[in-house]
N, CA, C and O atoms as a Maestro MAE file, in Angstrom:
{
 s_m_m2io_version
 :::
 2.0.0
}

f_m_ct {
 s_m_title
 :::
 protein
 m_atom[296] {
  # First column is atom index #
  i_m_mmod_type
  r_m_x_coord
  r_m_y_coord
  r_m_z_coord
  i_m_residue_number
  s_m_chain_name
  s_m_pdb_residue_name
  s_m_pdb_atom_name
  i_m_atomic_number
  :::
  1 25 105.019 96.551 120.004 1 A "MET " " N  " 7
  2 3 104.081 96.336 118.930 1 A "MET " " CA " 6
  3 2 103.007 95.321 119.333 1 A "MET " " C  " 6
  4 15 101.885 95.385 118.831 1 A "MET " " O  " 8
  5 25 103.327 94.406 120.215 2 A "ALA " " N  " 7
  6 3 102.371 93.387 120.618 2 A "ALA " " CA " 6
  7 2 101.218 93.968 121.427 2 A "ALA " " C  " 6
  8 15 100.134 93.387 121.479 2 A "ALA " " O  " 8
  9 25 101.456 95.121 122.059 3 A "ASP " " N  " 7
  10 3 100.413 95.734 122.866 3 A "ASP " " CA " 6
  11 2 99.493 96.639 122.068 3 A "ASP " " C  " 6
  12 15 98.541 97.187 122.624 3 A "ASP " " O  " 8
  13 25 99.750 96.807 120.794 4 A "LYS " " N  " 7
  14 3 98.941 97.699 119.968 4 A "LYS " " CA " 6
  15 2 97.530 97.129 119.815 4 A "LYS " " C  " 6
  16 15 97.344 95.980 119.414 4 A "LYS " " O  " 8
  17 25 96.547 97.958 120.144 5 A "TYR " " N  " 7
  18 3 95.149 97.539 120.052 5 A "TYR " " CA " 6
  19 2 94.636 97.742 118.627 5 A "TYR " " C  " 6
  20 15 94.806 98.821 118.058 5 A "TYR " " O  " 8
  21 25 94.021 96.731 118.053 6 A "ILE " " N  " 7
  22 3 93.426 96.815 116.716 6 A "ILE " " CA " 6
  23 2 91.923 96.611 116.864 6 A "ILE " " C  " 6
  24 15 91.477 95.588 117.384 6 A "ILE " " O  " 8
  25 25 91.147 97.588 116.406 7 A "PHE " " N  " 7
  26 3 89.689 97.509 116.459 7 A "PHE " " CA " 6
  27 2 89.178 96.916 115.154 7 A "PHE " " C  " 6
  28 15 89.271 97.565 114.112 7 A "PHE " " O  " 8
  29 25 88.655 95.735 115.185 8 A "ILE " " N  " 7
  30 3 88.088 94.960 114.084 8 A "ILE " " CA " 6
  31 2 89.152 94.562 113.061 8 A "ILE " " C  " 6
  32 15 89.405 93.370 112.889 8 A "ILE " " O  " 8
  33 25 89.785 95.520 112.376 9 A "ASN " " N  " 7
  34 3 90.891 95.219 111.464 9 A "ASN " " CA " 6
  35 2 91.800 96.432 111.343 9 A "ASN " " C  " 6
  36 15 91.454 97.519 111.806 9 A "ASN " " O  " 8
  37 25 92.960 96.250 110.722 10 A "ASP " " N  " 7
  38 3 93.941 97.328 110.629 10 A "ASP " " CA " 6
  39 2 93.397 98.564 109.926 10 A "ASP " " C  " 6
  40 15 93.627 99.687 110.378 10 A "ASP " " O  " 8
  41 25 92.679 98.367 108.828 11 A "ALA " " N  " 7
  42 3 92.179 99.498 108.041 11 A "ALA " " CA " 6
  43 2 91.162 100.326 108.829 11 A "ALA " " C  " 6
  44 15 91.246 101.554 108.856 11 A "ALA " " O  " 8
  45 25 90.216 99.665 109.458 12 A "LEU " " N  " 7
  46 3 89.211 100.391 110.234 12 A "LEU " " CA " 6
  47 2 89.844 101.078 111.429 12 A "LEU " " C  " 6
  48 15 89.491 102.210 111.761 12 A "LEU " " O  " 8
  49 25 90.767 100.405 112.069 13 A "ASN " " N  " 7
  50 3 91.470 101.002 113.193 13 A "ASN " " CA " 6
  51 2 92.225 102.259 112.754 13 A "ASN " " C  " 6
  52 15 92.119 103.305 113.394 13 A "ASN " " O  " 8
  53 25 92.978 102.157 111.676 14 A "GLU " " N  " 7
  54 3 93.741 103.301 111.166 14 A "GLU " " CA " 6
  55 2 92.808 104.431 110.729 14 A "GLU " " C  " 6
  56 15 93.129 105.604 110.920 14 A "GLU " " O  " 8
  57 25 91.666 104.094 110.150 15 A "ALA " " N  " 7
  58 3 90.700 105.106 109.721 15 A "ALA " " CA " 6
  59 2 90.171 105.899 110.913 15 A "ALA " " C  " 6
  60 15 90.088 107.126 110.854 15 A "ALA " " O  " 8
  61 25 89.820 105.222 111.969 16 A "ILE " " N  " 7
  62 3 89.292 105.905 113.152 16 A "ILE " " CA " 6
  63 2 90.367 106.771 113.800 16 A "ILE " " C  " 6
  64 15 90.100 107.909 114.185 16 A "ILE " " O  " 8
  65 25 91.577 106.236 113.920 17 A "VAL " " N  " 7
  66 3 92.676 107.003 114.513 17 A "VAL " " CA " 6
  67 2 92.956 108.256 113.684 17 A "VAL " " C  " 6
  68 15 93.131 109.341 114.241 17 A "VAL " " O  " 8
  69 25 93.000 108.114 112.367 18 A "THR " " N  " 7
  70 3 93.255 109.252 111.480 18 A "THR " " CA " 6
  71 2 92.134 110.280 111.580 18 A "THR " " C  " 6
  72 15 92.394 111.483 111.603 18 A "THR " " O  " 8
  73 25 90.902 109.817 111.640 19 A "TYR " " N  " 7
  74 3 89.759 110.722 111.771 19 A "TYR " " CA " 6
  75 2 89.844 111.525 113.070 19 A "TYR " " C  " 6
  76 15 89.671 112.743 113.062 19 A "TYR " " O  " 8
  77 25 90.105 110.852 114.165 20 A "VAL " " N  " 7
  78 3 90.152 111.526 115.468 20 A "VAL " " CA " 6
  79 2 91.313 112.526 115.513 20 A "VAL " " C  " 6
  80 15 91.151 113.643 116.005 20 A "VAL " " O  " 8
  81 25 92.480 112.126 115.000 21 A "LYS " " N  " 7
  82 3 93.638 113.027 115.008 21 A "LYS " " CA " 6
  83 2 93.409 114.254 114.129 21 A "LYS " " C  " 6
  84 15 93.846 115.352 114.474 21 A "LYS " " O  " 8
  85 25 92.733 114.078 113.003 22 A "GLY " " N  " 7
  86 3 92.567 115.174 112.059 22 A "GLY " " CA " 6
  87 2 91.315 116.001 112.249 22 A "GLY " " C  " 6
  88 15 91.116 116.987 111.540 22 A "GLY " " O  " 8
  89 25 90.475 115.628 113.179 23 A "LYS " " N  " 7
  90 3 89.185 116.290 113.365 23 A "LYS " " CA " 6
  91 2 89.299 117.785 113.620 23 A "LYS " " C  " 6
  92 15 88.428 118.550 113.206 23 A "LYS " " O  " 8
  93 25 90.344 118.204 114.285 24 A "LYS " " N  " 7
  94 3 90.515 119.625 114.595 24 A "LYS " " CA " 6
  95 2 91.249 120.379 113.486 24 A "LYS " " C  " 6
  96 15 91.367 121.603 113.535 24 A "LYS " " O  " 8
  97 25 91.740 119.643 112.486 25 A "LYS " " N  " 7
  98 3 92.445 120.262 111.360 25 A "LYS " " CA " 6
  99 2 91.757 119.807 110.073 25 A "LYS " " C  " 6
  100 15 92.286 118.968 109.344 25 A "LYS " " O  " 8
  101 25 90.589 120.357 109.801 26 A "ILE " " N  " 7
  102 3 89.755 119.854 108.711 26 A "ILE " " CA " 6
  103 2 90.349 120.070 107.321 26 A "ILE " " C  " 6
  104 15 89.867 119.475 106.357 26 A "ILE " " O  " 8
  105 25 91.362 120.889 107.193 27 A "HIS " " N  " 7
  106 3 91.994 121.099 105.892 27 A "HIS " " CA " 6
  107 2 93.271 120.281 105.731 27 A "HIS " " C  " 6
  108 15 93.968 120.409 104.725 27 A "HIS " " O  " 8
  109 25 93.577 119.447 106.714 28 A "SER " " N  " 7
  110 3 94.804 118.650 106.653 28 A "SER " " CA " 6
  111 2 94.664 117.491 105.676 28 A "SER " " C  " 6
  112 15 93.563 117.042 105.357 28 A "SER " " O  " 8
  113 25 95.808 117.031 105.219 29 A "LYS " " N  " 7
  114 3 95.855 115.892 104.302 29 A "LYS " " CA " 6
  115 2 95.312 114.629 104.980 29 A "LYS " " C  " 6
  116 15 94.618 113.829 104.353 29 A "LYS " " O  " 8
  117 25 95.632 114.459 106.255 30 A "GLU " " N  " 7
  118 3 95.189 113.271 106.993 30 A "GLU " " CA " 6
  119 2 93.665 113.235 107.126 30 A "GLU " " C  " 6
  120 15 93.040 112.197 106.906 30 A "GLU " " O  " 8
  121 25 93.079 114.367 107.486 31 A "TYR " " N  " 7
  122 3 91.627 114.419 107.671 31 A "TYR " " CA " 6
  123 2 90.887 114.162 106.358 31 A "TYR " " C  " 6
  124 15 89.782 113.620 106.359 31 A "TYR " " O  " 8
  125 25 91.488 114.546 105.260 32 A "ASN " " N  " 7
  126 3 90.864 114.366 103.952 32 A "ASN " " CA " 6
  127 2 91.367 113.136 103.203 32 A "ASN " " C  " 6
  128 15 91.117 112.988 102.007 32 A "ASN " " O  " 8
  129 25 92.068 112.263 103.901 33 A "SER " " N  " 7
  130 3 92.526 111.015 103.295 33 A "SER " " CA " 6
  131 2 91.350 110.061 103.112 33 A "SER " " C  " 6
  132 15 90.286 110.251 103.703 33 A "SER " " O  " 8
  133 25 91.548 109.049 102.302 34 A "PHE " " N  " 7
  134 3 90.476 108.087 102.026 34 A "PHE " " CA " 6
  135 2 89.961 107.437 103.310 34 A "PHE " " C  " 6
  136 15 88.753 107.378 103.535 34 A "PHE " " O  " 8
  137 25 90.873 106.953 104.150 35 A "LEU " " N  " 7
  138 3 90.452 106.249 105.364 35 A "LEU " " CA " 6
  139 2 89.652 107.153 106.291 35 A "LEU " " C  " 6
  140 15 88.632 106.737 106.841 35 A "LEU " " O  " 8
  141 25 90.106 108.370 106.460 36 A "SER " " N  " 7
  142 3 89.372 109.303 107.309 36 A "SER " " CA " 6
  143 2 88.002 109.625 106.715 36 A "SER " " C  " 6
  144 15 87.022 109.769 107.446 36 A "SER " " O  " 8
  145 25 87.939 109.737 105.391 37 A "CYS " " N  " 7
  146 3 86.656 110.026 104.733 37 A "CYS " " CA " 6
  147 2 85.654 108.890 104.912 37 A "CYS " " C  " 6
  148 15 84.449 109.133 104.981 37 A "CYS " " O  " 8
  149 25 86.136 107.663 104.988 38 A "VAL " " N  " 7
  150 3 85.240 106.531 105.250 38 A "VAL " " CA " 6
  151 2 84.566 106.712 106.606 38 A "VAL " " C  " 6
  152 15 83.353 106.542 106.722 38 A "VAL " " O  " 8
  153 25 85.336 107.051 107.621 39 A "ILE " " N  " 7
  154 3 84.766 107.276 108.952 39 A "ILE " " CA " 6
  155 2 83.875 108.509 108.941 39 A "ILE " " C  " 6
  156 15 82.836 108.516 109.600 39 A "ILE " " O  " 8
  157 25 84.249 109.541 108.217 40 A "ARG " " N  " 7
  158 3 83.413 110.734 108.134 40 A "ARG " " CA " 6
  159 2 82.045 110.400 107.540 40 A "ARG " " C  " 6
  160 15 81.032 110.941 107.983 40 A "ARG " " O  " 8
  161 25 82.007 109.526 106.555 41 A "MET " " N  " 7
  162 3 80.724 109.115 105.969 41 A "MET " " CA " 6
  163 2 79.912 108.292 106.967 41 A "MET " " C  " 6
  164 15 78.696 108.461 107.062 41 A "MET " " O  " 8
  165 25 80.567 107.409 107.705 42 A "LEU " " N  " 7
  166 3 79.860 106.646 108.742 42 A "LEU " " CA " 6
  167 2 79.297 107.569 109.808 42 A "LEU " " C  " 6
  168 15 78.191 107.353 110.303 42 A "LEU " " O  " 8
  169 25 80.054 108.596 110.163 43 A "VAL " " N  " 7
  170 3 79.598 109.564 111.156 43 A "VAL " " CA " 6
  171 2 78.386 110.331 110.637 43 A "VAL " " C  " 6
  172 15 77.448 110.588 111.392 43 A "VAL " " O  " 8
  173 25 78.396 110.696 109.366 44 A "ILE " " N  " 7
  174 3 77.249 111.394 108.782 44 A "ILE " " CA " 6
  175 2 76.009 110.504 108.817 44 A "ILE " " C  " 6
  176 15 74.916 110.970 109.138 44 A "ILE " " O  " 8
  177 25 76.176 109.248 108.494 45 A "ILE " " N  " 7
  178 3 75.047 108.321 108.426 45 A "ILE " " CA " 6
  179 2 74.571 107.896 109.815 45 A "ILE " " C  " 6
  180 15 73.374 107.930 110.100 45 A "ILE " " O  " 8
  181 25 75.506 107.497 110.677 46 A "TYR " " N  " 7
  182 3 75.142 106.866 111.944 46 A "TYR " " CA " 6
  183 2 75.358 107.731 113.188 46 A "TYR " " C  " 6
  184 15 74.891 107.382 114.273 46 A "TYR " " O  " 8
  185 25 76.048 108.834 113.040 47 A "GLY " " N  " 7
  186 3 76.337 109.688 114.186 47 A "GLY " " CA " 6
  187 2 77.683 109.356 114.799 47 A "GLY " " C  " 6
  188 15 78.102 108.199 114.834 47 A "GLY " " O  " 8
  189 25 78.343 110.379 115.276 48 A "GLU " " N  " 7
  190 3 79.698 110.210 115.803 48 A "GLU " " CA " 6
  191 2 79.731 109.468 117.132 48 A "GLU " " C  " 6
  192 15 80.674 108.725 117.405 48 A "GLU " " O  " 8
  193 25 78.728 109.660 117.946 49 A "GLU " " N  " 7
  194 3 78.751 109.107 119.305 49 A "GLU " " CA " 6
  195 2 78.994 107.600 119.319 49 A "GLU " " C  " 6
  196 15 79.945 107.141 119.952 49 A "GLU " " O  " 8
  197 25 78.163 106.831 118.641 50 A "ASN " " N  " 7
  198 3 78.290 105.376 118.702 50 A "ASN " " CA " 6
  199 2 79.503 104.849 117.951 50 A "ASN " " C  " 6
  200 15 80.086 103.842 118.351 50 A "ASN " " O  " 8
  201 25 79.891 105.514 116.871 51 A "ILE " " N  " 7
  202 3 81.069 105.072 116.126 51 A "ILE " " CA " 6
  203 2 82.311 105.207 117.013 51 A "ILE " " C  " 6
  204 15 83.077 104.255 117.158 51 A "ILE " " O  " 8
  205 25 82.504 106.374 117.597 52 A "LEU " " N  " 7
  206 3 83.686 106.590 118.427 52 A "LEU " " CA " 6
  207 2 83.586 105.891 119.783 52 A "LEU " " C  " 6
  208 15 84.596 105.449 120.330 52 A "LEU " " O  " 8
  209 25 82.379 105.791 120.321 53 A "LYS " " N  " 7
  210 3 82.199 105.095 121.599 53 A "LYS " " CA " 6
  211 2 82.543 103.609 121.457 53 A "LYS " " C  " 6
  212 15 83.188 103.030 122.332 53 A "LYS " " O  " 8
  213 25 82.111 103.001 120.356 54 A "SER " " N  " 7
  214 3 82.416 101.584 120.160 54 A "SER " " CA " 6
  215 2 83.924 101.369 120.046 54 A "SER " " C  " 6
  216 15 84.442 100.356 120.516 54 A "SER " " O  " 8
  217 25 84.631 102.314 119.425 55 A "TYR " " N  " 7
  218 3 86.085 102.213 119.329 55 A "TYR " " CA " 6
  219 2 86.745 102.390 120.697 55 A "TYR " " C  " 6
  220 15 87.595 101.592 121.091 55 A "TYR " " O  " 8
  221 25 86.354 103.426 121.406 56 A "SER " " N  " 7
  222 3 87.025 103.722 122.677 56 A "SER " " CA " 6
  223 2 86.731 102.675 123.751 56 A "SER " " C  " 6
  224 15 87.570 102.432 124.618 56 A "SER " " O  " 8
  225 25 85.559 102.056 123.705 57 A "THR " " N  " 7
  226 3 85.224 101.027 124.693 57 A "THR " " CA " 6
  227 2 85.512 99.610 124.200 57 A "THR " " C  " 6
  228 15 85.274 98.636 124.913 57 A "THR " " O  " 8
  229 25 86.029 99.503 122.969 58 A "LYS " " N  " 7
  230 3 86.338 98.206 122.349 58 A "LYS " " CA " 6
  231 2 85.100 97.313 122.269 58 A "LYS " " C  " 6
  232 15 85.170 96.102 122.480 58 A "LYS " " O  " 8
  233 25 83.977 97.939 121.963 59 A "ASP " " N  " 7
  234 3 82.688 97.248 121.945 59 A "ASP " " CA " 6
  235 2 82.297 96.918 120.501 59 A "ASP " " C  " 6
  236 15 81.664 97.725 119.820 59 A "ASP " " O  " 8
  237 25 82.682 95.723 120.047 60 A "PHE " " N  " 7
  238 3 82.385 95.290 118.681 60 A "PHE " " CA " 6
  239 2 80.884 95.176 118.447 60 A "PHE " " C  " 6
  240 15 80.388 95.484 117.363 60 A "PHE " " O  " 8
  241 25 80.179 94.737 119.460 61 A "LYS " " N  " 7
  242 3 78.726 94.562 119.355 61 A "LYS " " CA " 6
  243 2 78.034 95.903 119.108 61 A "LYS " " C  " 6
  244 15 77.133 95.982 118.272 61 A "LYS " " O  " 8
  245 25 78.436 96.951 119.817 62 A "LEU " " N  " 7
  246 3 77.867 98.284 119.602 62 A "LEU " " CA " 6
  247 2 78.143 98.755 118.183 62 A "LEU " " C  " 6
  248 15 77.271 99.346 117.547 62 A "LEU " " O  " 8
  249 25 79.341 98.501 117.684 63 A "PHE " " N  " 7
  250 3 79.679 98.894 116.311 63 A "PHE " " CA " 6
  251 2 78.784 98.157 115.316 63 A "PHE " " C  " 6
  252 15 78.230 98.770 114.403 63 A "PHE " " O  " 8
  253 25 78.642 96.852 115.491 64 A "ASP " " N  " 7
  254 3 77.763 96.068 114.615 64 A "ASP " " CA " 6
  255 2 76.317 96.552 114.699 64 A "ASP " " C  " 6
  256 15 75.649 96.699 113.675 64 A "ASP " " O  " 8
  257 25 75.838 96.798 115.905 65 A "ASN " " N  " 7
  258 3 74.463 97.280 116.080 65 A "ASN " " CA " 6
  259 2 74.264 98.647 115.447 65 A "ASN " " C  " 6
  260 15 73.202 98.927 114.891 65 A "ASN " " O  " 8
  261 25 75.269 99.488 115.527 66 A "THR " " N  " 7
  262 3 75.192 100.816 114.917 66 A "THR " " CA " 6
  263 2 75.075 100.690 113.399 66 A "THR " " C  " 6
  264 15 74.252 101.365 112.780 66 A "THR " " O  " 8
  265 25 75.891 99.833 112.804 67 A "LEU " " N  " 7
  266 3 75.875 99.681 111.344 67 A "LEU " " CA " 6
  267 2 74.611 98.989 110.829 67 A "LEU " " C  " 6
  268 15 74.259 99.130 109.657 67 A "LEU " " O  " 8
  269 25 73.943 98.256 111.684 68 A "THR " " N  " 7
  270 3 72.744 97.543 111.236 68 A "THR " " CA " 6
  271 2 71.448 98.206 111.711 68 A "THR " " C  " 6
  272 15 70.373 97.628 111.555 68 A "THR " " O  " 8
  273 25 71.532 99.399 112.282 69 A "LYS " " N  " 7
  274 3 70.337 99.991 112.877 69 A "LYS " " CA " 6
  275 2 69.293 100.419 111.854 69 A "LYS " " C  " 6
  276 15 68.135 100.615 112.223 69 A "LYS " " O  " 8
  277 25 69.653 100.568 110.603 70 A "PHE " " N  " 7
  278 3 68.672 100.928 109.578 70 A "PHE " " CA " 6
  279 2 68.177 99.709 108.804 70 A "PHE " " C  " 6
  280 15 67.604 99.849 107.723 70 A "PHE " " O  " 8
  281 25 68.397 98.516 109.353 71 A "GLY " " N  " 7
  282 3 67.870 97.303 108.741 71 A "GLY " " CA " 6
  283 2 68.838 96.547 107.848 71 A "GLY " " C  " 6
  284 15 68.466 95.536 107.253 71 A "GLY " " O  " 8
  285 25 70.074 97.022 107.744 72 A "TYR " " N  " 7
  286 3 71.058 96.316 106.938 72 A "TYR " " CA " 6
  287 2 71.548 95.076 107.674 72 A "TYR " " C  " 6
  288 15 71.627 95.069 108.902 72 A "TYR " " O  " 8
  289 25 71.872 94.044 106.934 73 A "SER " " N  " 7
  290 3 72.388 92.826 107.574 73 A "SER " " CA " 6
  291 2 73.874 93.010 107.854 73 A "SER " " C  " 6
  292 15 74.551 93.817 107.217 73 A "SER " " O  " 8
  293 25 74.356 92.251 108.810 74 A "ILE " " N  " 7
  294 3 75.757 92.340 109.178 74 A "ILE " " CA " 6
  295 2 76.607 91.811 108.059 74 A "ILE " " C  " 6
  296 15 77.833 91.798 108.169 74 A "ILE " " O  " 8
  :::
 }
 m_bond[295] {
  # First column is bond index #
  i_m_from
  i_m_to
  i_m_order
  :::
  1 1 2 1
  2 2 3 1
  3 3 4 2
  4 3 5 1
  5 5 6 1
  6 6 7 1
  7 7 8 2
  8 7 9 1
  9 9 10 1
  10 10 11 1
  11 11 12 2
  12 11 13 1
  13 13 14 1
  14 14 15 1
  15 15 16 2
  16 15 17 1
  17 17 18 1
  18 18 19 1
  19 19 20 2
  20 19 21 1
  21 21 22 1
  22 22 23 1
  23 23 24 2
  24 23 25 1
  25 25 26 1
  26 26 27 1
  27 27 28 2
  28 27 29 1
  29 29 30 1
  30 30 31 1
  31 31 32 2
  32 31 33 1
  33 33 34 1
  34 34 35 1
  35 35 36 2
  36 35 37 1
  37 37 38 1
  38 38 39 1
  39 39 40 2
  40 39 41 1
  41 41 42 1
  42 42 43 1
  43 43 44 2
  44 43 45 1
  45 45 46 1
  46 46 47 1
  47 47 48 2
  48 47 49 1
  49 49 50 1
  50 50 51 1
  51 51 52 2
  52 51 53 1
  53 53 54 1
  54 54 55 1
  55 55 56 2
  56 55 57 1
  57 57 58 1
  58 58 59 1
  59 59 60 2
  60 59 61 1
  61 61 62 1
  62 62 63 1
  63 63 64 2
  64 63 65 1
  65 65 66 1
  66 66 67 1
  67 67 68 2
  68 67 69 1
  69 69 70 1
  70 70 71 1
  71 71 72 2
  72 71 73 1
  73 73 74 1
  74 74 75 1
  75 75 76 2
  76 75 77 1
  77 77 78 1
  78 78 79 1
  79 79 80 2
  80 79 81 1
  81 81 82 1
  82 82 83 1
  83 83 84 2
  84 83 85 1
  85 85 86 1
  86 86 87 1
  87 87 88 2
  88 87 89 1
  89 89 90 1
  90 90 91 1
  91 91 92 2
  92 91 93 1
  93 93 94 1
  94 94 95 1
  95 95 96 2
  96 95 97 1
  97 97 98 1
  98 98 99 1
  99 99 100 2
  100 99 101 1
  101 101 102 1
  102 102 103 1
  103 103 104 2
  104 103 105 1
  105 105 106 1
  106 106 107 1
  107 107 108 2
  108 107 109 1
  109 109 110 1
  110 110 111 1
  111 111 112 2
  112 111 113 1
  113 113 114 1
  114 114 115 1
  115 115 116 2
  116 115 117 1
  117 117 118 1
  118 118 119 1
  119 119 120 2
  120 119 121 1
  121 121 122 1
  122 122 123 1
  123 123 124 2
  124 123 125 1
  125 125 126 1
  126 126 127 1
  127 127 128 2
  128 127 129 1
  129 129 130 1
  130 130 131 1
  131 131 132 2
  132 131 133 1
  133 133 134 1
  134 134 135 1
  135 135 136 2
  136 135 137 1
  137 137 138 1
  138 138 139 1
  139 139 140 2
  140 139 141 1
  141 141 142 1
  142 142 143 1
  143 143 144 2
  144 143 145 1
  145 145 146 1
  146 146 147 1
  147 147 148 2
  148 147 149 1
  149 149 150 1
  150 150 151 1
  151 151 152 2
  152 151 153 1
  153 153 154 1
  154 154 155 1
  155 155 156 2
  156 155 157 1
  157 157 158 1
  158 158 159 1
  159 159 160 2
  160 159 161 1
  161 161 162 1
  162 162 163 1
  163 163 164 2
  164 163 165 1
  165 165 166 1
  166 166 167 1
  167 167 168 2
  168 167 169 1
  169 169 170 1
  170 170 171 1
  171 171 172 2
  172 171 173 1
  173 173 174 1
  174 174 175 1
  175 175 176 2
  176 175 177 1
  177 177 178 1
  178 178 179 1
  179 179 180 2
  180 179 181 1
  181 181 182 1
  182 182 183 1
  183 183 184 2
  184 183 185 1
  185 185 186 1
  186 186 187 1
  187 187 188 2
  188 187 189 1
  189 189 190 1
  190 190 191 1
  191 191 192 2
  192 191 193 1
  193 193 194 1
  194 194 195 1
  195 195 196 2
  196 195 197 1
  197 197 198 1
  198 198 199 1
  199 199 200 2
  200 199 201 1
  201 201 202 1
  202 202 203 1
  203 203 204 2
  204 203 205 1
  205 205 206 1
  206 206 207 1
  207 207 208 2
  208 207 209 1
  209 209 210 1
  210 210 211 1
  211 211 212 2
  212 211 213 1
  213 213 214 1
  214 214 215 1
  215 215 216 2
  216 215 217 1
  217 217 218 1
  218 218 219 1
  219 219 220 2
  220 219 221 1
  221 221 222 1
  222 222 223 1
  223 223 224 2
  224 223 225 1
  225 225 226 1
  226 226 227 1
  227 227 228 2
  228 227 229 1
  229 229 230 1
  230 230 231 1
  231 231 232 2
  232 231 233 1
  233 233 234 1
  234 234 235 1
  235 235 236 2
  236 235 237 1
  237 237 238 1
  238 238 239 1
  239 239 240 2
  240 239 241 1
  241 241 242 1
  242 242 243 1
  243 243 244 2
  244 243 245 1
  245 245 246 1
  246 246 247 1
  247 247 248 2
  248 247 249 1
  249 249 250 1
  250 250 251 1
  251 251 252 2
  252 251 253 1
  253 253 254 1
  254 254 255 1
  255 255 256 2
  256 255 257 1
  257 257 258 1
  258 258 259 1
  259 259 260 2
  260 259 261 1
  261 261 262 1
  262 262 263 1
  263 263 264 2
  264 263 265 1
  265 265 266 1
  266 266 267 1
  267 267 268 2
  268 267 269 1
  269 269 270 1
  270 270 271 1
  271 271 272 2
  272 271 273 1
  273 273 274 1
  274 274 275 1
  275 275 276 2
  276 275 277 1
  277 277 278 1
  278 278 279 1
  279 279 280 2
  280 279 281 1
  281 281 282 1
  282 282 283 1
  283 283 284 2
  284 283 285 1
  285 285 286 1
  286 286 287 1
  287 287 288 2
  288 287 289 1
  289 289 290 1
  290 290 291 1
  291 291 292 2
  292 291 293 1
  293 293 294 1
  294 294 295 1
  295 295 296 2
  :::
 }
}
C-alpha cells in the first residue's frame, strides 16, 4: 500500500483510474459513475491528451496549466 501512487488527491486519482478502466465499456456502471463523469467533463473541456498525460507522467504543473488555460485562476 505504501507504493501506491496518488495523483494530487485520492478522489482525483480514483476518478482518472476509473475513467481509463471504463473508457472501452461506455455503458458500464464504472464509466458512468460520478468520479468518472468528472474526468469526462474535464476531457470535454480541456481535451484528453493533457489530462491523461499529466497523470501518466506525474506532472502536476501540466495539470494545473491545463486547468488554467482559459484564464481561470488556480
